[in-house]
N, C-alpha and C positions, 0 to 999 in steps of 0.2 A: 245593804240598803234595807230597810224593811217597810213595805208599804201597804197601807190599810185599803182593801178593795172590796167593793158590795158591801161595806160595814163591818167588814172583819179581820184582824190583823193578824201576824204571823204570832208565833207562840214558840219561843226556844229556850230549852232547858237550861238550865245555869251551868250545868257541865258539859254543854255542846259548842262548838266553836264555829261559827260561820264569818268566813272572809271579808273582808271590806269592800270588795267589787263583785261580791254575791249578791244576788237580789231575790229577796224573798214578799211573794205578792198574793194578799187574801189570807185566806185559812190554809195555812201551812201551819204545820204540826212538828216540831223537831224533838226527837227524844234525848234521853241522857247518851250523853259521850258521842254523840254523832260530829260528824265533822263536814262542813260544805264548804269547798274550797274555791277559789278565786275563778269569777266570773260564771258561776253555776246559777242557774236561775231556777228557781221552783215556784210555780204560780197557780195560783185554784181560778179555774176560768167555769166558776157554776160549782165545782165538787172539791171535796178538801185534797190537800198532798198532806199524808201521815208518814214520818219516818221513827221505827222503832229503834230501840236502844242499840248503840254500837254502829248504826249506819253511817257510810262515807260515801260524798257525793263530788267527783273530782272534779278538775279545772274544764269549764264552759259545758257543762252537762246541763241537759233541759229536760225537767220533770211538771207535768201538767197534768193536773184533775180536770175530768169534765162534769158535766150537769151529768150524763148517764153513768159515766163510771168514776169515783173517785182514783186517787193513785196511794197505793199504800203499799210500803215497804217493810217488811219483817224485821228480826233482828238481825245485826251483823251482816248486812248487804253493802256491797260494795260496788257502787256505779261508775264505770271508768271515763275519763276524759273524752268528752265531745258526744257522750252516749245521749239518746232521746227516748224520755218514756211518756205517754199519754196515756192516762184512765184504764192502769192495768194493776194486778196485783203481784205483788214478788215476796213470796214465802222466806224464811228464815235462810239465813246462810247461803245466800245465792252470790255469784259472781257476774259481773255483767262487763264484760270488757272493753276495752276503748271503742268506741265507735258504735255499738249495738243501738238497735232499735227494737221498742217494745209498743206496741199498739193498743187501741182502745180494747178495751175486754179481755185482754189477754189473762192470763193467769201462769206464773211460773211458779212449780213446785220447790219444796226445800232442797237444798244444796244442788241445785241444778247450776250448769255453767253455759252462759252465753258467749261465746269466744269472739275477738275482735272482729267488727263489722257483721256479725251475725245478727239475725231479723226474727223478732217471734212476731207474727203476724196478727191482726185483727181478731179478737175471739178465740185465739188460740189458746190449748191449755197443753201445758209442758209438764209431765210427770215430774214426781221428786227423781233426785238423782240423772237428770238427762243432761246431753249435752248438745248445744248447738255449733258446730265446727265453725271455724275461721271463715265468714263470708256465706257461711250456708242460712236457710231459711224453714223455721220450722211454721208449720200453716195447718190449722185446724183441728177438731177436737172428737177425738184424741189427736196429738199432734205427728203431722210427716214431718222428718227433718231432710230435705233436700238441698242439693247442689243448685248454685245460682244459676248456672245454664239451663238448669232443668225447666223453662218456662211453663212448657205444655201441662205439667205433673203440678206445677204450684198453682196456677192458673184455673185448674180444674177444682182445688176444692177453694181457692179464693174467691172465684166469683160467686158462689154460692154464700160466702160470707157476708156478700153486699156491703162493699165498704163506702158508697156513698149512701146507701139508705141509713145504715147505722151510724156512721159519723157525721152527716150533715140532713140527714131526712129527706134524703132527694132521691129521686129515681135515676137510673143509669141513663144517660141521653140515647138518643139514636145514632146509630152510624152517621160521621160526618157532621154531628154537633157536640158542643161543648156543655161541660156541667160548670165550668169555671164562672161564669156570669153569675149564675145563681148561687155559686159557693162563696164568691167574694162579697156579694150583696148580703147575705146572709151572716157568715162570718165577721164580715166587717161591720155590722150593726152590734152583734154580741162584744166584739172587741173596743165598740167606741163607750163602754161601761168606763173605761179605763180613764176617760177622760174627769172622771170624779174623784181620783184616787189621791190618796193623802200620804207622804212619807212620814213614817212613823220613828223612823230613825235611820240617819244618813252614816 
């Protein structure tokens, strides 16, 4: 399904394939020879999503461009099933395995691999030819690649990256308070723009 959002409709190169149950919303640009499989969602939430030549987006993956950070895939990138990418830059020939997560402002260097359930955190820069092992976490610039049970070391770097400030424009809440009312109000207001969407092709 192709959906016009915020006055912009997806563009798909004639040699690309988009499965009938995939959804492309807004300023999404699919390059030559790309394959977008069943259940995948590519959505422009204020910033474009752009796929270079020969990219493959597998089943039920979610790719989201944001106001602050467009989402860009270089050439010959594979995004595995159920992966989630938001506002990041992925250079050429990168492999993102099943369940990988790449967060806002991250950059993944050429020929890197993020293996099953690997995470590349907010504003993290992963150099060319790097590997994030199964379930591990890359965090920081330059990236530190850490096992998931090393929460203390992950948090040391992650805290300064300021997820709530960078993604939502909100201060981290005081101990015992919740950020979620402000997040849901602000994010909900932005997502409400989808009420004006128009299906271009179903």
